[in-house]
N, C-alpha and C positions, 0 to 999 in steps of 0.2 A: 598334156603329156609330162611325165616325170623326167627329169634329167637322167641321161644314160651314162653309166660308167662301164665301158667295155675294156676288158683286160686281155691282151694277147700274150699267152705264155710262150709263144714261139717254140724254139727247141732248146731254150736255156735249161741247164741242168737243174736250176732252181724250180723249173716248171715242168719237170719230166718225172713220170712214174710216181713213186711214193711222195716225192716232193710236190708234184702237181696236186695230189689229193690233199696234202696238208695245207697248201696254199688255198685251194678251193674251199676248204672248211673254214679257214680264217676269213675269207671273203663272205662266206655264207653267214657267219656270225654278224658281220656288218650289215648284211641284207636283213637279217632278223631285226636288228636295231634301227636301221634307217630305210628299210624297204618301203615305208609309207612316203618317203621323199624322193628316193632314187631307184632306178632300175639297174640291176647288175647283170652283166653278161661276161662269160669267160670263153675264150677261144683256145682250145687245147689240141695237142697232137692226137691223131686218130686213135692210136693205141690206148690213150688215157680216157677217151670219152666214156666207154662202157662203165668203168668203175666209178668215175666221178658222177655221172648222171644217176647212178643208183645209190650212192652214199651221201649225196648232198641234194639240197632243194634249191638249186641255182640253175639259171639258164646256161646250157652248155652249147657252144658252137664248135664246129670243125674249123680248120684253118684253110681248107681248100677242098674242092671236089672237081672232078673232070666231067665235062658234058658228054658222057658215054652211055651206051646201052649196057644193061647188066649181062654181058656176054663174055667174049674172049678179049679181055683187056688187061692182061697181066701187068701188075705194077701201078695201075692207075687207081684213083680213089673214086668210087661210085657214090652217088647220093644215097643209094639204097643202103650201103654199108654204114653211113653216118646215121641214117634214120634208125636202122636196126640197133646201133650202139646206144641210141638215146639222145643224139644231138637234135636240137630244135632249129638249127640254122648253121650257116657257115660264112666265114670270110671268103671273099673272092677278089682276085686281082691285086693282092698286096704287092708292094714294090719289090718284095723278095720272092714273089711267085707270080710274075706277070702273065696275063692271058691275052691272046689275040682278041680284038673287039668282037669278032663273030663268035668265038668260043664263049666269051663272057655273056653275050646276049643269049646264046643257047642255054648256058648254065642257069641264068636267071629264069628263063622260060620253063626249064625242067623243074626248077625249085617251086615255081608257082603251081605246077600240076600236083605237087605233093603237099602244098601249103607249108612249105619249108622256107624259113626266113633267110634272107641274104643281106650281107653287109659288104657292099662293093666299095673298094678303095679307089680313089682318084687322086692323081698327083698335082692337078691344078684346076682352077675354076672351069676351064674349057672342057676338061675331062669330066668334071662334075655334071656339066650340061649334057655331055654326050651320053653318059651312063644313066642319067635321069630318065631318058626316053625308054629304058628297059623296065622302069618301075620296080627297082629292088626295094626291099624293106627299109634299108638304111643306106646312106652313102657316107663314107669316111674320107675326108679330105686330108691327105698326108703328103706334104712336100718331101720327096725322098732325100733331099740334101740335109734335112734336119733330123731324120730318123736316127735314134741312138746318140744324138748330140746333146749339148747343154743349153741350147737356145730353143725355146718352144715355138711351135706354130702360132700360139696365142700372142707371143711377143713379136715375132718376126713377120708374120703374115696376116696381121689384123685386117688390113684392107681387103685382102683376098678372101678371108673368111666372110666378111661383110658382103662381098660381091656374090659369093656362093650362096649364102643365106638368102639374099634378096632374090636371086634367080629361082631357087627352089620354092620360096614362099609365093612367087608369082605363078607357079604352075597350078593346074587344075587340081591335081592330087599331090599335095605337098609331101615331100619325102624328108624324114628327119635327117639332119646333118650332124655327123660327129666329126671332130677334128683330132688329129694326132700328129706326133713327131716331136721329140724333145721335151715331152711333158714330164717334168720332175719336181716342180715347185708347187706349193699349195695354192698359189694364186693363179696358176695356169688354168685349172678347171673353172674357177670363178670368172676369169677373163673370157674364156671361151663362151660361157653361158651369157655373159654380158654382151658379147658381140652378136648374139642371136643363135649360136649353135645349140643343138639339143643335147650335146654331151661330148665325151672324149673317148678316143681309142688310145690306150696307153699300154706300154710293155715294160721295158727295163726299169723305168722309174718306180714300178711297184714290184715286178717279179724278182728283180735282183737286189731289192732293198733288204737290209738286215731285219727290219721290222715292218714288213709290207702292210700289215693291218693297221699299225699305228700311223704310218704315213698316209694311208688312204683315209683314215678317219680325220686326220688333220685337214685334208682337202675338203672333206664333206663338211666339217665344222666351219671352214672358211666360207663356204657357200651359204651355209645355214645362217651365219651371222649377217649376211647381206641380203637375205630374202625378205 
């Protein structure tokens, strides 16, 4: 499996509307150049999925959906709307949009019925173990206290990453593990991979950077040099 770089645009202005499309196209150029080495995924706001999925050749995820039937559910996000817009998957249970464990399990179950990918966020190794039983496509380990900070999960939680990696690799159907929170330095991706993770989930370190494509390429080259 190629290392995965997943970028969550959140609701930052730099990742909204026209800015979201511009950023997606910059990431697409890196995919063209380094797609033989890395898998790229972007998670964008629901309103931006349609245009980005049609104007770029990159895997687009939603940032959330609700485990609801396509009926009378005003204001909720249905999986059907994400699929119709062109999304290939969705984040679930991000620390900024937590779900009850029963809702999360039902959402993953619904996604499987549609062959829709899920990237389930977990805030500690115990939660990683809990959500692994649902068999999502990916699990993203993100300690909430480090999100948007200057200390990365790779630096602060190395032992926890190793523990989560060990648990998932011991399962019958190994689930790829991504790690996130505070990832802003070029060494953070390389350290995460060295610890056994399959990739990273990053946000402000790329989305709010003045030259996001340049920063991301530096991270990629750091890994490439050590491969």
